[in-house]
C-alpha positions as CSV (number, residue, x, y, z in Angstrom):
1,Y,-12.0,4.5,-91.4
2,D,-14.5,7.4,-91.4
3,K,-16.3,5.8,-94.3
4,T,-16.6,2.6,-92.3
5,L,-18.0,4.4,-89.3
6,L,-20.5,6.3,-91.4
7,A,-21.6,2.9,-93.0
8,W,-22.0,1.5,-89.5
9,N,-24.2,4.5,-88.6
10,D,-26.2,4.0,-91.7
11,N,-26.8,0.4,-90.9
12,F,-27.7,1.3,-87.3
13,Q,-30.3,3.8,-88.5
14,K,-31.8,1.4,-90.9
15,S,-32.0,-1.3,-88.3
16,W,-33.3,0.9,-85.4
17,S,-36.9,-0.1,-85.9
18,Q,-36.0,-3.7,-85.1
19,L,-33.7,-2.7,-82.2
20,E,-35.8,0.0,-80.5
21,K,-37.9,-2.6,-78.6
22,S,-34.8,-3.8,-76.8
23,Y,-32.9,-0.5,-76.4
24,S,-33.7,2.9,-75.0
25,P,-33.6,6.2,-76.8
26,R,-30.6,7.1,-74.7
27,F,-28.7,4.1,-76.0
28,K,-29.5,5.2,-79.6
29,R,-28.2,8.7,-78.9
30,M,-25.0,7.4,-77.4
31,W,-24.3,5.2,-80.4
32,E,-25.1,8.0,-82.9
33,F,-22.8,10.4,-81.0
34,Y,-20.0,7.8,-80.8
35,L,-20.1,6.7,-84.5
36,L,-20.5,10.2,-85.9
37,Q,-18.0,11.9,-83.5
38,V,-15.3,9.3,-84.2
39,A,-16.0,9.5,-87.9
40,G,-15.5,13.3,-87.7
41,V,-12.3,12.9,-85.8
42,F,-10.9,10.6,-88.4
43,R,-12.1,12.8,-91.2
44,A,-10.5,15.9,-89.6
45,R,-7.3,13.9,-89.0
46,N,-7.1,15.4,-85.6
47,Q,-6.8,12.7,-83.0
48,Q,-4.6,11.9,-80.1
49,L,-4.3,8.8,-77.9
50,W,-3.1,9.1,-74.4
51,Q,-2.4,6.4,-71.9
52,I,-1.9,7.5,-68.3
53,I,-0.9,5.0,-65.7
54,L,-1.3,6.0,-62.0
55,T,0.3,4.0,-59.3
56,H,0.6,4.3,-55.5
57,P,4.0,5.3,-54.2
58,G,6.4,2.4,-53.8
59,T,4.7,0.3,-56.6
60,K,7.1,-1.5,-58.8
61,Q,7.4,0.5,-62.1
62,L,7.1,-1.6,-65.2
63,D,8.3,-0.5,-68.7
64,Y,5.0,0.2,-70.5
65,R,6.7,1.6,-73.6
66,K,7.0,-1.9,-75.2
């Protein structure tokens, strides 16, 4: 998947001259960070996914392990 993310980043960079009229430099930096950071995580094979569900006391507890 890292190759896909790097290809998306390459396409994003090539298209930026057309996009920059509609988006801020901050938007560009966020997407660059996201695409390259996630590509790095996949390449390093070092990732974790956590899902934490917080509820108020007395709330009916559902089985989320399905």
